[in-house]
N, C-alpha and C positions, 0 to 999 in steps of 0.2 A: 555383767558381773560373773556369770558362770564361765564365760570364755576366759576372763582374766584369771580366775582361780586355776584353770587348767594350764594356762601359760606359766603362772607362777610355780606350779607343781613341777613343770618340766624344766624350770630354771632357764639357762641359756645366757649368752653374751649380749651386749648392746649392739645396736645396728649402726648405720651411718651417722645418726644423730648423737651417738655416744651416751645415750640415756639408758642406764642400767635399770633392772627391776627395782632396786633400792631407790634410785632417783625418781623413777616413775611413781612410786608409792608416796613420795613426799607431797604430791598434789594428786592423790589417788582419785578422788571424786571428780576433780576438774579434768584430769586427763581422760578418764573414762567417758565423761560427758562430751568431750570434744570428738572422740571416736564415734559415739552414738549419734551426735548431732550431724556430723558430716556424712555418715553412712545413711542415715534416714532421709537426708535431703538429696542424696545422689552426688554430693560434692566431694566425696572422699577420693583422693588420688594417692596411691601408695608411693612412698619415697623409694629411692634406689635401694637395692639389696647390697649389703656389704659382702664382698668376695673374700673368702678365707680359704687359702690352700691347706689341705690336710694330707698327710702321707698315706698312701695305700699300703696294705700289708705286703703286696708283691712288688713294691717299688713304684716310683712315680708319684703323682699328686692328683687329688680330686679337689675340685673347687666347690666349696660349700657356700651357699648363699644365705646370709644371716639377715632377716628382716629386723626392723626396729621393734621394740616391745609393743608399741601401739599398733603396728601393722600385724604383729602376731595375734593380738587380741582380735583385730578385724578379721583376719583369716580364719581364726577359730570360730567366730560367729557364723561365717558362711559354711565352714566345714560341718558344724553341728547341724546346720539346716539341710545340706545336701546329702550328708552321710546316711541319714535315716531313709532317704529315698533310694540311694544306690545300693545299700546293704540288701535290699529286697531282690536285686537282680544279680548280684555277685554270686559266683559258684562256690560250692563248699571247699574245693581244692585250691582256692586262692587264700593264702594265709597271711600275707604281709600287711602290716599296718591296718588291721581290722579289729574292731571291738569284739571281745570274746574269743579271739584266736591268738595263738602264740607260736613262736618259732619251734618250740618243743613239740607242739602238735604236728607240725610238718615233718619233723625228724621221726616221730613215732610212726606215722602212717607210711613214711618212706621205708623204714625198717621192715614193716610188715610186707610191703609190696616187693621188696628185694628178695624176701624169702620165697615169694610165690612166682616171680617172673625172672627169667635168666639174664636179661639185658636192660641197661639203663642208658638213655640218651641224656647227658648232662649238658645244659646250654646256659649261656649268659648273653645278655643283650649289651652290646658295646655302647656305653655312654647314654643309657636310656633317658635320664633326666635332662640331659643336654640336647637331645635330638628329637624329642616328641614334636610332631607336626601340630602347630596351633590350629590349622584348618581342620584336620581330622579330629583332633581332640574336641574342639568346640562343636563339631557336628554331633559327637556322642553326648556332650554335655547338654546341648539343646534338646536332645531327644528325651532326656529324663528330668532335667531341671526346669521347672515352670516359672520360678520366681525371677522376674525381670531384674530386680536389684542384685540378686546373686549372680546372674549371668553377666551383668555390667561389671561387677568387681572381679570376677574370675578373668575376664578378658583384660582388665587393667593389670592384674597381677602377672599374667602371662607375658605382658609386654613391658613390665617395669624394668628399667635398666639396672645394670650391675656396676658397682663402684669398687675399683681396686684400692689397694693399700696406698698407692700414690695419688689417689683422688680422681684418676681417669675414669670417665663414664663410658660404658660399653652398652650399646643398644642390643636388644635381643629380639629375634624374629622366630625363634623356635625353642623348645625346651621349657621346663618348669623348674625353678631353682631347687636343687637338693638342699634341704634345710628349711624350706618354707613349710608352714603348718599344713597348707592345703595341697601341697605337691604330691604327697603319697596317695591321697584319695584320687586325684586327677590321673596319676600314673596307673593306678589300679583300674580306673575306668577305661583308659586307653588300651591297656593290655587285656582287659575283659573282651574287647572286640578283636584286637590284633592276634590274641593267642587263645584265651580260654574258650570262647564260643566257637572259634574256628576249629580247635582240637575236638571239642564235643561233637561237632558236625562232621568232620572229615575222618577222624580216627577214634570213633567211640569205643573200640575194643582196647585202646591203650590208655590206661590210667595215668594221670599226670599230677604234678604238685608244683605250685609256684609260690615263691616268696619274693614279692617285688620283681626285680629283673633276673633273679636266679630261679631256674626251673629244671625239672626232671620229667622225663617221659619213660615209663616202663614198657618194655617190649618182650615178645616171646622169642624172637629170633634176631640174629644180627642183621639179616637182610631187611627185616621190618624196621629196625632202628635206623639203618642207612636210608631207607626210603622216607621215613618221617623227617630225618635230618635235612634231606634235600628239599622236601616240600616246605619245611619250616623256614629254611633259608629264603626261599622264594616268597613266602608269605610275609616275612619281615621286610623284604625289599619293597613289596607292595605298600607296606605301611611306613616306608621311609626310615626303617631301622636296619641295623646290621647285627648279625650274630657274631659274637666275639670269637675270632679264629683260634685263640690259644686256650680259652676256657670252655670250649665246646668239644666233647668227646663221647665216644661210645664205650661203655664199661661192661665187663662180664662179671656177674655176681657169683663168684666161685665159692663153693662150700663142699662139705662131705658128700652131698648128693649130686653135686655138679663138678666133677673132677677135671673138666676140660680147662683150657687156658686161653689167654688172650693178652695182647700187649698192654691193655689197660684193665686192671682188676681193682681199682679203687677210685673214689672221688670224694671231694670235700663239699659239704653242704651245711651252711649255717653254723660253722665253727666245729663241725664233727667230720671225721674221716670215716667213710664206709669202706671196709675192706675185709678179706678173709681173716678170721681170728680164731685162736684156739679157745675152746670152751670145754666144760666138763659136765657130763650128765651125772648128777649126784645120786640118782636112783640106781642107775646101772654101773656107776663108778667107772665110766668110760670117757676118754677124751675124743673130741670131734672138732670139725672145722665149721664155723658159722660165718655168714656175711653180715656184719653188724657195725654199728657206729661207736666211736669213742672220740674224746677230745682231739682235735687236730694239732699238728705241730705248730701251725701258725698261731692258733689260739693259745697254746701253751707258751710259746715265745712271748706273746703279748702280755700274758699274766705275769710271767717272770720279770719282764721289763717293768711292769707296774710296781712289783715288789722292790726291784732294784732302785727305782726312782724315789722310793721312800727314804733311801740312804740310812737304814736303821743302824748300821755300824758306826755312823758318825753322831748318833744321838745318845751319847752316854749319859746325858743329864736327864733323860726321859725314863720314867718308871715303867715297869712291865705292864701295869694295869692300863696306863695311858696308851701304850703300844697296842694292847689287845683291843681297847676301845676303838682305835683307829682302823685296825686291820679287820676286825670281825665282820663288819657290814660288807666289806669287799669280798672276803672269803666266803661268806654265806651265799652271796649272789652267785659266785662261781660254782660253788658246790651244788646249789639248787639247779643250776643250768647244766653245766658240763658233767656233773655227777649223776645225772639221770640215766645215762647210758655209758657202759664201759667204765664203771666207777673206779676200778683198780688203776686205770691209767692216770687218775688224778693224784695218785700217791707220789708221783714224781714232783708235782707241785708242792705237796705237803712237805716232802723232804727239803725242797729248796727254801721254803719258809722257815723250817727248823734250822737250816744252815745259816740263814740270815739272822735268826735269833741267837745262834751260837756266837756269831761274830759280834753281835751287839753285847752279849754277856762278857766277852773277853775284853771289850773296850771299857765296859762299865766297872768291872771288878778287877782290881789290880792282881788279886791272887789267881785269876784265871787267864791272865794276859797271854801266856805261852802254853796254855793247856786246853787243847781242843776237846780232849776226852773229859777233863774235869768240868769244863763248861757244859758239855752235853749231859754229864751226870747231874749237875746242879739243875739244869732245865728239866731233867727227868724227875727229880725230887719235887720240883714245883708242880709238874704235871700230875704226879701221884696225889699231891695234896689238893690240887685244883684242876681236875681233868676237863672242866668246861671253860677254863680261862680263855683258850683260843679255840675258835670254831672247828678248825681241822683236827684238833686233838681228839674230839669225840668220834671222828671217823676212823681213827687208828686203833680203837679198842684198847685192850690191855697191853698191847705190844710196847716195848721200850721205844724211845725216840729213834726213829729210823736213821737219823744222822749219826747216832752213836756207833751203830754197826759199821758205818762207812769210815768213821774216824779211826776205829780200832783195826 
């Protein structure tokens, strides 16, 4: 029951059996009983995982494996069982998919370390979820998981086949499907030995931060960064993994106290771009350069695309309150995450939202059809009367709608 509540909270699509969460709930007790009965007797065999291609931000596709609703429940049961054991051994600087830890925690500690150390080795593991060795993974699992029933089902999930859109079944002899409930925990355990423990043992002087397969190592010199990069490449080969050649680089953390230069002076991590930025000391009223994070171009492009897909300009029959009700949860999520660091960079998004509202207003009201400035003025009046109607309006203070200055 606890596992099902977690699965329901995470929503998600149907698997190969085409049974959605809504359909599963029609015989809620019966379906849960079947999962419990089969798992408790050892006769539960997971069905194939539905293969769903999703586009990557930098082009290409990633294959997401979607288990059935019943299988997600079963995986969550085992995840809850082993997670409490594995959390005791995981190191503090592993942030991905762990209870009590968040991506913003990783961004915050990275910002602090970039101020203290001059160089960063940014690395990415190529196709981690597709290439994890079952043999090496199960060796780590057996070391910490004592429940025989949990071991049984983990092995079955690792070898469960994948079914494509055309119905073709593909057997799997390595990897753990990205999209499976238990996959992140297993991937963290694999990298705990492949990277975390190895770094702590071999390079204790170099702090690191890892979020799933994205990682950073902070170094004092460029030579140290190059040595760690070479050693890490060899380590990943030992673990049957490959460091991504295009997403791995050495970066110089340039700021006012570090005026040197290097070919790479920026990197992206968890939706933020770390680079030299102008800042102002309000006490001394002086400008200076700091190496700090703000929302990345890729993240900004993705947010703008989400707003564009709402097609507000074509929804002239919709009232402004309904639009605000739809937009605000999304805007608040972005603001809470990307607005934590480099808040002013988010104003470009707020302007884009206001421009979309401007186009909506010109479609809805005939008197504003050909008047960009008049539409902006009307929205400004609404904002003066109801400053909390849209979540981002509260971030712009008492300033006029930014779109208006651009229109004039």
